[in-house]
VEXKE-236848 format. One record per atom (N, C-alpha, C): residue in one letter; x, y negated, z; residue number from 1; atom name. Coordinates in Angstrom, 2 decimals. Layout:
! residues N
<pt><aa>A</aa><X>X</X><Y>Y</Y><Z>Z</Z><i>NUM</i><at>CA</at></pt>
...
! end
This chain:
! residues 69
<pt><aa>X</aa><X>-35.82</X><Y>14.06</Y><Z>-31.34</Z><i>1</i><at>N</at></pt>
<pt><aa>X</aa><X>-34.95</X><Y>14.49</Y><Z>-30.27</Z><i>1</i><at>CA</at></pt>
<pt><aa>X</aa><X>-33.60</X><Y>13.79</Y><Z>-30.42</Z><i>1</i><at>C</at></pt>
<pt><aa>X</aa><X>-33.06</X><Y>13.28</Y><Z>-29.33</Z><i>2</i><at>N</at></pt>
<pt><aa>X</aa><X>-31.79</X><Y>12.55</Y><Z>-29.37</Z><i>2</i><at>CA</at></pt>
<pt><aa>X</aa><X>-30.62</X><Y>13.52</Y><Z>-29.45</Z><i>2</i><at>C</at></pt>
<pt><aa>X</aa><X>-29.62</X><Y>13.08</Y><Z>-30.15</Z><i>3</i><at>N</at></pt>
<pt><aa>X</aa><X>-28.41</X><Y>13.90</Y><Z>-30.25</Z><i>3</i><at>CA</at></pt>
<pt><aa>X</aa><X>-27.54</X><Y>13.66</Y><Z>-29.03</Z><i>3</i><at>C</at></pt>
<pt><aa>X</aa><X>-26.94</X><Y>14.69</Y><Z>-28.54</Z><i>4</i><at>N</at></pt>
<pt><aa>X</aa><X>-26.03</X><Y>14.55</Y><Z>-27.41</Z><i>4</i><at>CA</at></pt>
<pt><aa>X</aa><X>-24.61</X><Y>14.77</Y><Z>-27.88</Z><i>4</i><at>C</at></pt>
<pt><aa>X</aa><X>-23.72</X><Y>13.97</Y><Z>-27.33</Z><i>5</i><at>N</at></pt>
<pt><aa>X</aa><X>-22.31</X><Y>14.12</Y><Z>-27.67</Z><i>5</i><at>CA</at></pt>
<pt><aa>X</aa><X>-21.69</X><Y>15.22</Y><Z>-26.83</Z><i>5</i><at>C</at></pt>
<pt><aa>X</aa><X>-20.96</X><Y>16.04</Y><Z>-27.47</Z><i>6</i><at>N</at></pt>
<pt><aa>X</aa><X>-20.23</X><Y>17.05</Y><Z>-26.71</Z><i>6</i><at>CA</at></pt>
<pt><aa>X</aa><X>-18.90</X><Y>16.43</Y><Z>-26.32</Z><i>6</i><at>C</at></pt>
<pt><aa>X</aa><X>-18.65</X><Y>16.40</Y><Z>-25.04</Z><i>7</i><at>N</at></pt>
<pt><aa>X</aa><X>-17.39</X><Y>15.80</Y><Z>-24.60</Z><i>7</i><at>CA</at></pt>
<pt><aa>X</aa><X>-16.38</X><Y>16.90</Y><Z>-24.31</Z><i>7</i><at>C</at></pt>
<pt><aa>X</aa><X>-15.17</X><Y>16.61</Y><Z>-24.69</Z><i>8</i><at>N</at></pt>
<pt><aa>X</aa><X>-14.09</X><Y>17.55</Y><Z>-24.41</Z><i>8</i><at>CA</at></pt>
<pt><aa>X</aa><X>-13.67</X><Y>17.37</Y><Z>-22.96</Z><i>8</i><at>C</at></pt>
<pt><aa>X</aa><X>-13.38</X><Y>18.46</Y><Z>-22.31</Z><i>9</i><at>N</at></pt>
<pt><aa>X</aa><X>-12.92</X><Y>18.38</Y><Z>-20.92</Z><i>9</i><at>CA</at></pt>
<pt><aa>X</aa><X>-11.52</X><Y>17.77</Y><Z>-20.92</Z><i>9</i><at>C</at></pt>
<pt><aa>X</aa><X>-11.33</X><Y>16.78</Y><Z>-20.09</Z><i>10</i><at>N</at></pt>
<pt><aa>X</aa><X>-10.02</X><Y>16.14</Y><Z>-20.00</Z><i>10</i><at>CA</at></pt>
<pt><aa>X</aa><X>-9.14</X><Y>16.94</Y><Z>-19.06</Z><i>10</i><at>C</at></pt>
<pt><aa>X</aa><X>-7.88</X><Y>16.99</Y><Z>-19.41</Z><i>11</i><at>N</at></pt>
<pt><aa>X</aa><X>-6.91</X><Y>17.64</Y><Z>-18.55</Z><i>11</i><at>CA</at></pt>
<pt><aa>X</aa><X>-6.53</X><Y>16.66</Y><Z>-17.45</Z><i>11</i><at>C</at></pt>
<pt><aa>X</aa><X>-6.37</X><Y>17.15</Y><Z>-16.23</Z><i>12</i><at>N</at></pt>
<pt><aa>X</aa><X>-5.95</X><Y>16.23</Y><Z>-15.16</Z><i>12</i><at>CA</at></pt>
<pt><aa>X</aa><X>-4.54</X><Y>15.70</Y><Z>-15.44</Z><i>12</i><at>C</at></pt>
<pt><aa>X</aa><X>-4.30</X><Y>14.47</Y><Z>-15.00</Z><i>13</i><at>N</at></pt>
<pt><aa>X</aa><X>-2.99</X><Y>13.86</Y><Z>-15.21</Z><i>13</i><at>CA</at></pt>
<pt><aa>X</aa><X>-1.93</X><Y>14.65</Y><Z>-14.45</Z><i>13</i><at>C</at></pt>
<pt><aa>X</aa><X>-0.75</X><Y>14.72</Y><Z>-15.04</Z><i>14</i><at>N</at></pt>
<pt><aa>X</aa><X>0.34</X><Y>15.40</Y><Z>-14.37</Z><i>14</i><at>CA</at></pt>
<pt><aa>X</aa><X>0.79</X><Y>14.57</Y><Z>-13.18</Z><i>14</i><at>C</at></pt>
<pt><aa>X</aa><X>0.99</X><Y>15.21</Y><Z>-12.08</Z><i>15</i><at>N</at></pt>
<pt><aa>X</aa><X>1.47</X><Y>14.54</Y><Z>-10.88</Z><i>15</i><at>CA</at></pt>
<pt><aa>X</aa><X>2.97</X><Y>14.77</Y><Z>-10.78</Z><i>15</i><at>C</at></pt>
<pt><aa>X</aa><X>3.73</X><Y>13.71</Y><Z>-10.95</Z><i>16</i><at>N</at></pt>
<pt><aa>X</aa><X>5.17</X><Y>13.85</Y><Z>-10.94</Z><i>16</i><at>CA</at></pt>
<pt><aa>X</aa><X>5.74</X><Y>13.81</Y><Z>-9.54</Z><i>16</i><at>C</at></pt>
<pt><aa>X</aa><X>5.24</X><Y>12.93</Y><Z>-8.70</Z><i>17</i><at>N</at></pt>
<pt><aa>X</aa><X>5.70</X><Y>12.83</Y><Z>-7.32</Z><i>17</i><at>CA</at></pt>
<pt><aa>X</aa><X>4.49</X><Y>12.53</Y><Z>-6.46</Z><i>17</i><at>C</at></pt>
<pt><aa>X</aa><X>4.47</X><Y>13.05</Y><Z>-5.24</Z><i>18</i><at>N</at></pt>
<pt><aa>X</aa><X>3.31</X><Y>12.76</Y><Z>-4.39</Z><i>18</i><at>CA</at></pt>
<pt><aa>X</aa><X>3.18</X><Y>11.25</Y><Z>-4.17</Z><i>18</i><at>C</at></pt>
<pt><aa>X</aa><X>1.98</X><Y>10.80</Y><Z>-4.10</Z><i>19</i><at>N</at></pt>
<pt><aa>X</aa><X>1.72</X><Y>9.38</Y><Z>-3.95</Z><i>19</i><at>CA</at></pt>
<pt><aa>X</aa><X>1.18</X><Y>9.10</Y><Z>-2.55</Z><i>19</i><at>C</at></pt>
<pt><aa>X</aa><X>1.39</X><Y>7.88</Y><Z>-2.09</Z><i>20</i><at>N</at></pt>
<pt><aa>X</aa><X>0.86</X><Y>7.49</Y><Z>-0.79</Z><i>20</i><at>CA</at></pt>
<pt><aa>X</aa><X>-0.60</X><Y>7.06</Y><Z>-0.89</Z><i>20</i><at>C</at></pt>
<pt><aa>X</aa><X>-1.11</X><Y>6.98</Y><Z>-2.08</Z><i>21</i><at>N</at></pt>
<pt><aa>X</aa><X>-2.50</X><Y>6.61</Y><Z>-2.32</Z><i>21</i><at>CA</at></pt>
<pt><aa>X</aa><X>-2.95</X><Y>7.26</Y><Z>-3.60</Z><i>21</i><at>C</at></pt>
<pt><aa>X</aa><X>-4.21</X><Y>7.07</Y><Z>-3.97</Z><i>22</i><at>N</at></pt>
<pt><aa>X</aa><X>-4.74</X><Y>7.75</Y><Z>-5.16</Z><i>22</i><at>CA</at></pt>
<pt><aa>X</aa><X>-4.64</X><Y>6.94</Y><Z>-6.44</Z><i>22</i><at>C</at></pt>
<pt><aa>X</aa><X>-4.10</X><Y>5.74</Y><Z>-6.39</Z><i>23</i><at>N</at></pt>
<pt><aa>X</aa><X>-3.95</X><Y>4.93</Y><Z>-7.60</Z><i>23</i><at>CA</at></pt>
<pt><aa>X</aa><X>-2.62</X><Y>5.25</Y><Z>-8.27</Z><i>23</i><at>C</at></pt>
<pt><aa>X</aa><X>-2.67</X><Y>5.46</Y><Z>-9.56</Z><i>24</i><at>N</at></pt>
<pt><aa>X</aa><X>-1.46</X><Y>5.77</Y><Z>-10.34</Z><i>24</i><at>CA</at></pt>
<pt><aa>X</aa><X>-1.41</X><Y>4.84</Y><Z>-11.53</Z><i>24</i><at>C</at></pt>
<pt><aa>X</aa><X>-0.22</X><Y>4.53</Y><Z>-11.98</Z><i>25</i><at>N</at></pt>
<pt><aa>X</aa><X>-0.05</X><Y>3.72</Y><Z>-13.18</Z><i>25</i><at>CA</at></pt>
<pt><aa>X</aa><X>0.11</X><Y>4.65</Y><Z>-14.37</Z><i>25</i><at>C</at></pt>
<pt><aa>X</aa><X>-0.47</X><Y>4.30</Y><Z>-15.52</Z><i>26</i><at>N</at></pt>
<pt><aa>X</aa><X>-0.36</X><Y>5.16</Y><Z>-16.69</Z><i>26</i><at>CA</at></pt>
<pt><aa>X</aa><X>1.10</X><Y>5.37</Y><Z>-17.09</Z><i>26</i><at>C</at></pt>
<pt><aa>X</aa><X>1.47</X><Y>6.60</Y><Z>-17.29</Z><i>27</i><at>N</at></pt>
<pt><aa>X</aa><X>2.81</X><Y>6.92</Y><Z>-17.78</Z><i>27</i><at>CA</at></pt>
<pt><aa>X</aa><X>3.93</X><Y>6.69</Y><Z>-16.80</Z><i>27</i><at>C</at></pt>
<pt><aa>X</aa><X>3.63</X><Y>6.57</Y><Z>-15.52</Z><i>28</i><at>N</at></pt>
<pt><aa>X</aa><X>4.72</X><Y>6.31</Y><Z>-14.57</Z><i>28</i><at>CA</at></pt>
<pt><aa>X</aa><X>5.62</X><Y>7.53</Y><Z>-14.45</Z><i>28</i><at>C</at></pt>
<pt><aa>X</aa><X>6.89</X><Y>7.27</Y><Z>-14.27</Z><i>29</i><at>N</at></pt>
<pt><aa>X</aa><X>7.87</X><Y>8.36</Y><Z>-14.17</Z><i>29</i><at>CA</at></pt>
<pt><aa>X</aa><X>8.06</X><Y>8.76</Y><Z>-12.71</Z><i>29</i><at>C</at></pt>
<pt><aa>X</aa><X>8.69</X><Y>9.90</Y><Z>-12.51</Z><i>30</i><at>N</at></pt>
<pt><aa>X</aa><X>8.97</X><Y>10.36</Y><Z>-11.15</Z><i>30</i><at>CA</at></pt>
<pt><aa>X</aa><X>9.87</X><Y>9.38</Y><Z>-10.41</Z><i>30</i><at>C</at></pt>
<pt><aa>X</aa><X>10.96</X><Y>8.87</Y><Z>-11.02</Z><i>31</i><at>N</at></pt>
<pt><aa>X</aa><X>11.79</X><Y>7.90</Y><Z>-10.29</Z><i>31</i><at>CA</at></pt>
<pt><aa>X</aa><X>11.02</X><Y>6.62</Y><Z>-9.92</Z><i>31</i><at>C</at></pt>
<pt><aa>X</aa><X>10.13</X><Y>6.18</Y><Z>-10.82</Z><i>32</i><at>N</at></pt>
<pt><aa>X</aa><X>9.32</X><Y>5.00</Y><Z>-10.52</Z><i>32</i><at>CA</at></pt>
<pt><aa>X</aa><X>8.41</X><Y>5.28</Y><Z>-9.32</Z><i>32</i><at>C</at></pt>
<pt><aa>X</aa><X>7.71</X><Y>6.41</Y><Z>-9.32</Z><i>33</i><at>N</at></pt>
<pt><aa>X</aa><X>6.79</X><Y>6.74</Y><Z>-8.23</Z><i>33</i><at>CA</at></pt>
<pt><aa>X</aa><X>7.54</X><Y>6.85</Y><Z>-6.91</Z><i>33</i><at>C</at></pt>
<pt><aa>X</aa><X>8.72</X><Y>7.48</Y><Z>-6.94</Z><i>34</i><at>N</at></pt>
<pt><aa>X</aa><X>9.52</X><Y>7.61</Y><Z>-5.71</Z><i>34</i><at>CA</at></pt>
<pt><aa>X</aa><X>9.94</X><Y>6.24</Y><Z>-5.19</Z><i>34</i><at>C</at></pt>
<pt><aa>X</aa><X>10.37</X><Y>5.36</Y><Z>-6.09</Z><i>35</i><at>N</at></pt>
<pt><aa>X</aa><X>10.77</X><Y>4.00</Y><Z>-5.68</Z><i>35</i><at>CA</at></pt>
<pt><aa>X</aa><X>9.56</X><Y>3.22</Y><Z>-5.18</Z><i>35</i><at>C</at></pt>
<pt><aa>X</aa><X>8.44</X><Y>3.39</Y><Z>-5.84</Z><i>36</i><at>N</at></pt>
<pt><aa>X</aa><X>7.22</X><Y>2.68</Y><Z>-5.43</Z><i>36</i><at>CA</at></pt>
<pt><aa>X</aa><X>6.77</X><Y>3.16</Y><Z>-4.05</Z><i>36</i><at>C</at></pt>
<pt><aa>X</aa><X>6.83</X><Y>4.47</Y><Z>-3.80</Z><i>37</i><at>N</at></pt>
<pt><aa>X</aa><X>6.48</X><Y>5.00</Y><Z>-2.49</Z><i>37</i><at>CA</at></pt>
<pt><aa>X</aa><X>7.40</X><Y>4.47</Y><Z>-1.41</Z><i>37</i><at>C</at></pt>
<pt><aa>X</aa><X>8.71</X><Y>4.38</Y><Z>-1.71</Z><i>38</i><at>N</at></pt>
<pt><aa>X</aa><X>9.67</X><Y>3.83</Y><Z>-0.74</Z><i>38</i><at>CA</at></pt>
<pt><aa>X</aa><X>9.33</X><Y>2.38</Y><Z>-0.44</Z><i>38</i><at>C</at></pt>
<pt><aa>X</aa><X>8.98</X><Y>1.62</Y><Z>-1.46</Z><i>39</i><at>N</at></pt>
<pt><aa>X</aa><X>8.60</X><Y>0.22</Y><Z>-1.28</Z><i>39</i><at>CA</at></pt>
<pt><aa>X</aa><X>7.33</X><Y>0.12</Y><Z>-0.42</Z><i>39</i><at>C</at></pt>
<pt><aa>X</aa><X>6.35</X><Y>0.95</Y><Z>-0.69</Z><i>40</i><at>N</at></pt>
<pt><aa>X</aa><X>5.11</X><Y>0.93</Y><Z>0.09</Z><i>40</i><at>CA</at></pt>
<pt><aa>X</aa><X>5.38</X><Y>1.27</Y><Z>1.55</Z><i>40</i><at>C</at></pt>
<pt><aa>X</aa><X>6.26</X><Y>2.24</Y><Z>1.80</Z><i>41</i><at>N</at></pt>
<pt><aa>X</aa><X>6.60</X><Y>2.58</Y><Z>3.19</Z><i>41</i><at>CA</at></pt>
<pt><aa>X</aa><X>7.28</X><Y>1.40</Y><Z>3.87</Z><i>41</i><at>C</at></pt>
<pt><aa>X</aa><X>8.19</X><Y>0.71</Y><Z>3.17</Z><i>42</i><at>N</at></pt>
<pt><aa>X</aa><X>8.87</X><Y>-0.46</Y><Z>3.72</Z><i>42</i><at>CA</at></pt>
<pt><aa>X</aa><X>7.89</X><Y>-1.57</Y><Z>4.02</Z><i>42</i><at>C</at></pt>
<pt><aa>X</aa><X>6.94</X><Y>-1.81</Y><Z>3.12</Z><i>43</i><at>N</at></pt>
<pt><aa>X</aa><X>5.94</X><Y>-2.86</Y><Z>3.33</Z><i>43</i><at>CA</at></pt>
<pt><aa>X</aa><X>5.06</X><Y>-2.53</Y><Z>4.53</Z><i>43</i><at>C</at></pt>
<pt><aa>X</aa><X>4.70</X><Y>-1.27</Y><Z>4.69</Z><i>44</i><at>N</at></pt>
<pt><aa>X</aa><X>3.89</X><Y>-0.85</Y><Z>5.83</Z><i>44</i><at>CA</at></pt>
<pt><aa>X</aa><X>4.66</X><Y>-1.08</Y><Z>7.13</Z><i>44</i><at>C</at></pt>
<pt><aa>X</aa><X>5.94</X><Y>-0.70</Y><Z>7.13</Z><i>45</i><at>N</at></pt>
<pt><aa>X</aa><X>6.78</X><Y>-0.91</Y><Z>8.31</Z><i>45</i><at>CA</at></pt>
<pt><aa>X</aa><X>6.91</X><Y>-2.40</Y><Z>8.63</Z><i>45</i><at>C</at></pt>
<pt><aa>X</aa><X>7.07</X><Y>-3.23</Y><Z>7.62</Z><i>46</i><at>N</at></pt>
<pt><aa>X</aa><X>7.16</X><Y>-4.67</Y><Z>7.81</Z><i>46</i><at>CA</at></pt>
<pt><aa>X</aa><X>5.89</X><Y>-5.23</Y><Z>8.44</Z><i>46</i><at>C</at></pt>
<pt><aa>X</aa><X>4.74</X><Y>-4.84</Y><Z>7.90</Z><i>47</i><at>N</at></pt>
<pt><aa>X</aa><X>3.46</X><Y>-5.33</Y><Z>8.45</Z><i>47</i><at>CA</at></pt>
<pt><aa>X</aa><X>3.30</X><Y>-4.93</Y><Z>9.91</Z><i>47</i><at>C</at></pt>
<pt><aa>X</aa><X>3.68</X><Y>-3.70</Y><Z>10.23</Z><i>48</i><at>N</at></pt>
<pt><aa>X</aa><X>3.58</X><Y>-3.25</Y><Z>11.63</Z><i>48</i><at>CA</at></pt>
<pt><aa>X</aa><X>4.52</X><Y>-4.06</Y><Z>12.52</Z><i>48</i><at>C</at></pt>
<pt><aa>X</aa><X>5.71</X><Y>-4.37</Y><Z>12.03</Z><i>49</i><at>N</at></pt>
<pt><aa>X</aa><X>6.65</X><Y>-5.19</Y><Z>12.79</Z><i>49</i><at>CA</at></pt>
<pt><aa>X</aa><X>6.12</X><Y>-6.59</Y><Z>13.01</Z><i>49</i><at>C</at></pt>
<pt><aa>X</aa><X>5.53</X><Y>-7.17</Y><Z>11.99</Z><i>50</i><at>N</at></pt>
<pt><aa>X</aa><X>4.94</X><Y>-8.51</Y><Z>12.11</Z><i>50</i><at>CA</at></pt>
<pt><aa>X</aa><X>3.84</X><Y>-8.49</Y><Z>13.16</Z><i>50</i><at>C</at></pt>
<pt><aa>X</aa><X>3.03</X><Y>-7.45</Y><Z>13.16</Z><i>51</i><at>N</at></pt>
<pt><aa>X</aa><X>1.95</X><Y>-7.37</Y><Z>14.14</Z><i>51</i><at>CA</at></pt>
<pt><aa>X</aa><X>2.50</X><Y>-7.19</Y><Z>15.55</Z><i>51</i><at>C</at></pt>
<pt><aa>X</aa><X>3.60</X><Y>-6.43</Y><Z>15.71</Z><i>52</i><at>N</at></pt>
<pt><aa>X</aa><X>4.21</X><Y>-6.29</Y><Z>17.05</Z><i>52</i><at>CA</at></pt>
<pt><aa>X</aa><X>4.69</X><Y>-7.64</Y><Z>17.56</Z><i>52</i><at>C</at></pt>
<pt><aa>X</aa><X>5.32</X><Y>-8.43</Y><Z>16.69</Z><i>53</i><at>N</at></pt>
<pt><aa>X</aa><X>5.79</X><Y>-9.76</Y><Z>17.08</Z><i>53</i><at>CA</at></pt>
<pt><aa>X</aa><X>4.60</X><Y>-10.67</Y><Z>17.43</Z><i>53</i><at>C</at></pt>
<pt><aa>X</aa><X>3.55</X><Y>-10.62</Y><Z>16.65</Z><i>54</i><at>N</at></pt>
<pt><aa>X</aa><X>2.37</X><Y>-11.44</Y><Z>16.91</Z><i>54</i><at>CA</at></pt>
<pt><aa>X</aa><X>1.74</X><Y>-11.07</Y><Z>18.25</Z><i>54</i><at>C</at></pt>
<pt><aa>X</aa><X>1.70</X><Y>-9.77</Y><Z>18.54</Z><i>55</i><at>N</at></pt>
<pt><aa>X</aa><X>1.14</X><Y>-9.32</Y><Z>19.82</Z><i>55</i><at>CA</at></pt>
<pt><aa>X</aa><X>1.99</X><Y>-9.84</Y><Z>20.98</Z><i>55</i><at>C</at></pt>
<pt><aa>X</aa><X>3.31</X><Y>-9.76</Y><Z>20.85</Z><i>56</i><at>N</at></pt>
<pt><aa>X</aa><X>4.20</X><Y>-10.27</Y><Z>21.90</Z><i>56</i><at>CA</at></pt>
<pt><aa>X</aa><X>4.03</X><Y>-11.77</Y><Z>22.07</Z><i>56</i><at>C</at></pt>
<pt><aa>X</aa><X>3.87</X><Y>-12.49</Y><Z>20.97</Z><i>57</i><at>N</at></pt>
<pt><aa>X</aa><X>3.69</X><Y>-13.95</Y><Z>21.03</Z><i>57</i><at>CA</at></pt>
<pt><aa>X</aa><X>2.40</X><Y>-14.30</Y><Z>21.77</Z><i>57</i><at>C</at></pt>
<pt><aa>X</aa><X>1.34</X><Y>-13.55</Y><Z>21.51</Z><i>58</i><at>N</at></pt>
<pt><aa>X</aa><X>0.07</X><Y>-13.82</Y><Z>22.18</Z><i>58</i><at>CA</at></pt>
<pt><aa>X</aa><X>0.13</X><Y>-13.55</Y><Z>23.68</Z><i>58</i><at>C</at></pt>
<pt><aa>X</aa><X>1.06</X><Y>-12.68</Y><Z>24.10</Z><i>59</i><at>N</at></pt>
<pt><aa>X</aa><X>1.20</X><Y>-12.34</Y><Z>25.51</Z><i>59</i><at>CA</at></pt>
<pt><aa>X</aa><X>2.08</X><Y>-13.33</Y><Z>26.27</Z><i>59</i><at>C</at></pt>
<pt><aa>X</aa><X>2.71</X><Y>-14.27</Y><Z>25.58</Z><i>60</i><at>N</at></pt>
<pt><aa>X</aa><X>3.55</X><Y>-15.26</Y><Z>26.27</Z><i>60</i><at>CA</at></pt>
<pt><aa>X</aa><X>2.72</X><Y>-16.06</Y><Z>27.26</Z><i>60</i><at>C</at></pt>
<pt><aa>X</aa><X>3.31</X><Y>-16.38</Y><Z>28.42</Z><i>61</i><at>N</at></pt>
<pt><aa>X</aa><X>2.57</X><Y>-17.24</Y><Z>29.34</Z><i>61</i><at>CA</at></pt>
<pt><aa>X</aa><X>2.51</X><Y>-18.66</Y><Z>28.76</Z><i>61</i><at>C</at></pt>
<pt><aa>X</aa><X>1.55</X><Y>-19.42</Y><Z>29.25</Z><i>62</i><at>N</at></pt>
<pt><aa>X</aa><X>1.44</X><Y>-20.80</Y><Z>28.81</Z><i>62</i><at>CA</at></pt>
<pt><aa>X</aa><X>2.67</X><Y>-21.59</Y><Z>29.23</Z><i>62</i><at>C</at></pt>
<pt><aa>X</aa><X>3.09</X><Y>-22.49</Y><Z>28.40</Z><i>63</i><at>N</at></pt>
<pt><aa>X</aa><X>4.25</X><Y>-23.33</Y><Z>28.71</Z><i>63</i><at>CA</at></pt>
<pt><aa>X</aa><X>3.82</X><Y>-24.50</Y><Z>29.58</Z><i>63</i><at>C</at></pt>
<pt><aa>X</aa><X>4.78</X><Y>-25.39</Y><Z>29.87</Z><i>64</i><at>N</at></pt>
<pt><aa>X</aa><X>4.50</X><Y>-26.58</Y><Z>30.68</Z><i>64</i><at>CA</at></pt>
<pt><aa>X</aa><X>3.72</X><Y>-27.62</Y><Z>29.89</Z><i>64</i><at>C</at></pt>
<pt><aa>X</aa><X>3.39</X><Y>-28.71</Y><Z>30.53</Z><i>65</i><at>N</at></pt>
<pt><aa>X</aa><X>2.64</X><Y>-29.77</Y><Z>29.84</Z><i>65</i><at>CA</at></pt>
<pt><aa>X</aa><X>3.49</X><Y>-30.37</Y><Z>28.71</Z><i>65</i><at>C</at></pt>
<pt><aa>X</aa><X>2.83</X><Y>-30.77</Y><Z>27.67</Z><i>66</i><at>N</at></pt>
<pt><aa>X</aa><X>3.51</X><Y>-31.36</Y><Z>26.51</Z><i>66</i><at>CA</at></pt>
<pt><aa>X</aa><X>3.80</X><Y>-32.82</Y><Z>26.82</Z><i>66</i><at>C</at></pt>
<pt><aa>X</aa><X>5.07</X><Y>-33.24</Y><Z>26.68</Z><i>67</i><at>N</at></pt>
<pt><aa>X</aa><X>5.37</X><Y>-34.66</Y><Z>26.89</Z><i>67</i><at>CA</at></pt>
<pt><aa>X</aa><X>4.68</X><Y>-35.51</Y><Z>25.82</Z><i>67</i><at>C</at></pt>
<pt><aa>X</aa><X>4.54</X><Y>-36.76</Y><Z>26.09</Z><i>68</i><at>N</at></pt>
<pt><aa>X</aa><X>3.89</X><Y>-37.66</Y><Z>25.14</Z><i>68</i><at>CA</at></pt>
<pt><aa>X</aa><X>4.68</X><Y>-37.68</Y><Z>23.87</Z><i>68</i><at>C</at></pt>
<pt><aa>X</aa><X>3.97</X><Y>-37.60</Y><Z>22.76</Z><i>69</i><at>N</at></pt>
<pt><aa>X</aa><X>4.62</X><Y>-37.64</Y><Z>21.43</Z><i>69</i><at>CA</at></pt>
<pt><aa>X</aa><X>5.16</X><Y>-39.02</Y><Z>21.15</Z><i>69</i><at>C</at></pt>
! end
C-alpha cells in the first residue's frame, strides 16, 4: 500500500488592497498595490483613448489624389 502525504492546509494570502485582477506579487505592500492599481487604471484609460483616436481616423473621408512623388 502506498503512503500518502498529509498536506497542511495553507492559509490564504493576506489581501492588503483590492486588486484590479487576480494576479498578485509575493510580499507586495499596500502602497505598492495601490500604486500598481492606479497605473493599471491609467494604462486602461490610455488604451481606450488610443482606440477612440483610431476610430476617428478610420472615419475620415478620403483625401484628394496624391501628387506624383
